[in-house]
C-alpha positions as CSV (number, residue, x, y, z in Angstrom):
1,M,107.6,66.9,88.5
2,H,109.0,69.3,91.1
3,Q,106.4,71.7,92.3
4,S,108.4,74.8,91.3
5,D,109.0,73.4,87.8
6,H,105.2,72.8,87.4
7,A,104.4,76.3,88.6
8,E,106.8,77.7,86.1
9,K,105.4,75.7,83.3
10,Q,101.9,76.7,84.2
11,L,103.3,80.4,84.3
12,V,104.6,80.1,80.8
13,M,101.3,78.6,79.5
14,N,99.4,81.3,81.1
15,A,101.8,83.9,79.7
16,K,101.4,82.4,76.2
17,I,97.5,82.4,76.4
18,N,97.5,85.9,77.7
19,F,99.9,86.9,74.9
20,K,97.7,85.4,72.2
21,K,94.7,87.4,73.4
22,S,96.9,90.5,72.7
23,V,98.2,89.7,69.3
24,K,95.4,91.4,67.4
25,R,95.9,94.5,69.3
26,A,99.6,94.3,69.2
27,Q,99.7,93.7,65.4
28,R,98.1,97.1,64.9
29,S,100.7,99.7,63.7
30,T,103.1,101.0,66.5
31,L,101.3,103.8,68.4
32,V,103.3,106.8,67.2
33,T,101.4,109.6,65.7
34,A,102.2,113.2,65.1
35,A,99.2,114.3,66.9
36,A,99.4,112.2,70.0
37,Q,103.1,111.9,70.2
38,M,102.8,108.7,72.2
39,S,104.9,105.5,71.5
40,T,104.2,102.0,72.3
41,L,107.7,100.3,71.8
42,Q,107.5,97.1,69.8
43,L,110.1,94.6,68.9
44,P,110.3,92.6,65.7
45,W,108.0,89.4,66.0
46,T,111.0,87.2,65.4
47,L,112.4,88.4,68.8
48,L,109.3,87.3,70.7
49,N,110.5,84.3,72.5
50,W,108.4,84.5,75.6
51,N,111.1,86.2,77.4
52,A,111.7,89.9,77.8
53,V,115.3,89.9,79.0
54,S,117.4,88.0,76.5
55,Q,120.4,88.8,74.3
56,D,118.1,89.1,71.3
57,F,115.8,91.5,73.4
58,L,118.7,93.8,74.2
59,N,120.1,93.7,70.7
60,G,116.7,94.4,69.3
61,L,116.0,97.2,71.6
62,S,119.4,98.8,71.0
63,S,118.8,98.7,67.3
64,E,115.6,100.6,67.4
65,G,117.5,103.8,66.9
66,D,115.0,106.7,67.1
67,W,112.8,105.3,69.9
68,R,114.5,107.7,72.4
69,E,113.5,110.7,70.2
70,H,110.5,112.6,69.1
71,F,107.9,111.4,71.6
72,R,106.3,112.7,74.6
73,C,105.3,109.5,76.4
74,L,106.6,106.0,76.2
75,F,104.6,102.9,76.9
76,L,106.1,99.6,77.9
77,D,103.2,97.1,77.5
78,S,103.7,93.8,79.2
79,N,102.1,91.9,76.3
80,L,104.3,93.6,73.6
81,F,107.4,93.6,75.8
82,L,106.8,90.2,77.4
83,L,107.5,91.2,80.9
84,Y,107.0,87.5,81.8
85,L,109.9,85.6,83.0
86,G,112.8,87.9,83.2
87,A,116.3,86.8,82.4
88,D,116.5,83.8,80.1
89,L,118.2,81.2,82.6
90,K,118.8,78.6,79.8
91,E,120.7,81.3,77.8
92,R,122.5,82.5,80.9
93,A,123.6,78.9,81.7
94,K,125.6,78.8,78.4
95,M,127.5,82.0,79.4
96,D,130.9,82.1,81.0
97,D,131.4,84.4,84.0
98,A,132.7,87.2,81.6
99,E,129.6,87.0,79.4
100,V,127.2,87.0,82.3
101,G,128.9,90.1,83.5
102,E,128.7,91.8,80.1
103,F,125.0,90.8,79.9
104,V,124.1,92.2,83.2
105,R,126.1,95.4,82.7
106,R,124.1,96.0,79.4
107,L,120.9,95.1,81.1
108,R,121.6,97.5,83.9
109,N,122.6,100.3,81.5
110,L,119.4,99.8,79.5
111,M,117.2,100.2,82.8
112,D,119.2,103.3,83.7
113,E,118.6,104.7,80.1
114,I,114.9,104.2,80.4
115,A,114.8,105.8,84.0
116,A,116.7,108.7,82.7
117,L,114.5,109.4,79.6
118,P,113.3,113.0,79.8
119,V,109.7,112.1,79.1
120,P,107.2,110.2,81.2
121,T,107.4,106.4,80.8
122,I,104.4,104.1,81.7
123,A,104.6,100.3,82.2
124,A,101.2,98.5,81.6
125,I,101.3,95.1,83.2
126,D,98.6,92.9,82.0
127,G,100.3,89.6,82.5
128,Y,103.5,88.9,84.2
129,A,106.4,90.9,85.3
130,L,108.8,88.7,87.1
131,G,112.6,89.1,87.7
132,G,114.1,91.3,85.1
133,G,110.7,92.0,83.8
134,L,109.7,93.8,87.0
135,E,113.1,95.6,87.1
136,L,112.2,97.0,83.6
137,A,108.8,98.2,84.9
138,L,110.5,99.7,88.0
139,A,112.7,101.7,85.7
140,C,109.5,103.5,84.5
141,D,107.9,106.5,86.1
142,L,104.4,105.0,86.3
143,R,103.1,101.6,86.5
144,V,99.5,100.2,85.9
145,A,98.7,96.5,86.5
146,A,95.5,94.4,85.9
147,S,94.3,93.0,89.1
148,S,95.2,89.6,87.8
149,A,98.7,90.5,86.9
150,K,101.6,88.7,88.6
151,M,104.9,90.5,89.5
152,G,108.0,89.9,91.8
153,L,111.7,89.8,92.0
154,I,112.0,86.1,92.1
155,E,115.8,85.8,91.5
156,T,116.4,84.3,95.0
157,T,114.2,81.3,94.2
158,R,116.7,80.6,91.4
159,G,119.8,81.2,93.7
160,L,120.3,84.6,92.0
161,L,120.2,88.3,93.0
162,P,118.3,91.0,91.1
163,G,121.1,92.6,89.1
164,A,119.4,95.3,87.0
165,G,118.3,97.7,89.5
166,G,115.7,95.7,91.6
167,T,117.7,96.0,94.8
168,Q,117.9,99.8,94.4
169,R,114.6,100.7,92.7
170,L,112.2,98.5,94.8
171,P,113.1,100.1,98.2
172,R,112.7,103.6,96.7
173,C,109.3,102.4,95.5
174,V,107.8,100.4,98.5
175,G,110.2,101.2,101.3
176,I,113.2,99.2,102.6
177,G,111.5,96.8,104.9
178,L,108.9,95.6,102.4
179,A,111.6,95.6,99.5
180,K,113.6,93.3,101.7
181,E,110.8,90.9,102.4
182,L,109.8,90.6,98.8
183,I,113.4,90.1,97.6
184,F,114.3,87.6,100.4
185,T,111.1,85.6,99.8
186,G,111.0,86.0,96.0
187,R,107.3,86.4,96.7
188,Q,104.8,87.2,93.8
189,V,102.1,89.7,94.2
190,D,98.9,90.4,92.2
191,G,97.9,93.8,90.7
192,E,95.7,94.7,93.8
193,Q,98.4,93.8,96.3
194,A,101.0,95.7,94.2
195,A,98.7,98.8,94.2
196,S,98.2,98.7,98.1
197,M,101.9,98.6,98.7
198,G,102.7,101.4,96.2
199,L,104.4,99.0,93.7
200,V,102.0,100.2,90.9
201,N,100.0,103.4,90.6
202,H,96.7,101.8,89.6
203,S,95.2,98.4,89.5
204,V,92.2,97.7,87.3
205,P,90.1,94.6,86.7
206,Q,91.1,92.7,83.7
207,N,88.9,92.8,80.7
208,S,88.0,90.1,78.0
209,E,90.5,91.5,75.6
210,G,93.3,91.0,78.2
211,D,94.5,94.7,77.9
212,A,92.8,96.5,80.9
213,A,96.2,97.9,82.2
214,Y,97.1,99.0,78.7
215,Q,93.8,100.9,78.4
216,R,94.2,102.5,81.8
217,A,97.8,103.5,80.9
218,L,96.5,105.0,77.8
219,T,94.0,107.1,79.7
220,L,96.8,108.2,82.0
221,A,99.0,109.2,79.1
222,K,96.2,111.3,77.7
223,E,96.0,113.2,80.9
224,I,99.8,113.9,80.7
225,L,100.0,114.8,76.9
226,P,98.1,118.2,77.0
227,Q,100.5,119.5,79.6
228,A,103.4,121.7,78.9
229,P,106.2,119.2,77.8
230,F,109.1,121.2,79.1
231,A,107.4,121.7,82.5
232,V,106.7,117.9,82.7
233,K,110.4,117.3,81.7
234,M,111.7,119.6,84.4
235,G,109.3,118.2,87.0
236,K,110.5,114.6,86.4
237,L,114.1,115.9,86.6
238,A,113.6,117.8,89.8
239,I,111.8,114.7,91.4
240,N,114.5,112.1,90.3
241,K,117.5,114.3,91.3
242,G,115.8,115.6,94.4
243,I,115.3,112.3,96.0
244,E,118.9,111.4,95.7
245,V,120.0,114.3,98.0
246,D,119.0,116.0,101.3
247,I,116.0,118.2,101.3
248,A,117.9,121.5,101.2
249,S,119.8,120.4,98.1
250,G,116.6,119.0,96.6
251,M,115.0,122.5,97.2
252,A,118.0,123.9,95.2
253,I,117.3,121.5,92.4
254,E,113.6,122.5,92.4
255,G,114.6,126.1,92.2
256,M,116.9,125.6,89.2
257,C,114.2,123.6,87.3
258,Y,111.6,126.1,88.1
259,A,113.9,128.9,86.8
260,Q,114.4,127.2,83.5
261,V,110.6,126.7,83.2
262,N,109.8,130.2,84.1
263,C,112.4,131.5,81.5
264,L,110.8,129.7,78.6
265,Q,107.1,129.8,79.8
266,N,106.0,132.1,77.1
267,S,107.3,129.8,74.2
268,L,107.0,126.4,75.8
269,L,103.9,126.8,78.1
270,K,101.8,128.3,75.4
271,G,101.6,131.7,77.2
272,T,100.1,130.4,80.4
273,T,101.1,132.1,83.6
274,V,103.2,130.0,85.9
275,H,102.5,130.5,89.7
């Protein structure tokens, strides 16, 4: 067996083991409560095919309907979302050029939708986030990884190129030089390495339940939730739009966002004074 084939087979086996550890937790009701207003997005179990980025995944996600509404923080959990192996290469091999183009277009649009959500999004990576899986995590505002997690844009090792935002979001996250190195080599990094290069916000030791990143992300979300939702929304907008332009234009964007928050502070900031 070719070394890369053996490594991929081992990767799938490890992913399945890690996933089974999380089934009991995942089978709890989706974490959406009126009090907390957090959501852990889950897909129907029939769609869990050890691969996040497949046609079924996109169809299932698009059919979730109200998942974009009525929440204040969105989790993308690597055990629930299965951010393991990225695009389904066997599925892709059966597509013609037009079908591949449409699939990648839908995938890119999905990443853009997640990135543009007006609420904080957190990716909790307890297992693997490779290829399209990492691109999905990169579309989130914040990322938390277990120290044992593995992540990377591995498309070049398959003769492909990251096509769902990886070539654009990774440089904005870790810098141009390091992003080029990671993409050119298809290198995988663990959670600690990812934290040291700024790819994830936090790295935590894995626990016996296999959900250390999820638990840390939950703590992070609980820090965010008490804050004024409109102020958080405008803060995200100011940062996201500001980094796309020069500093003077960015300051103007900040000013406009500040003005909107200031105008509504009495009703949306619970009467607190904004300085």
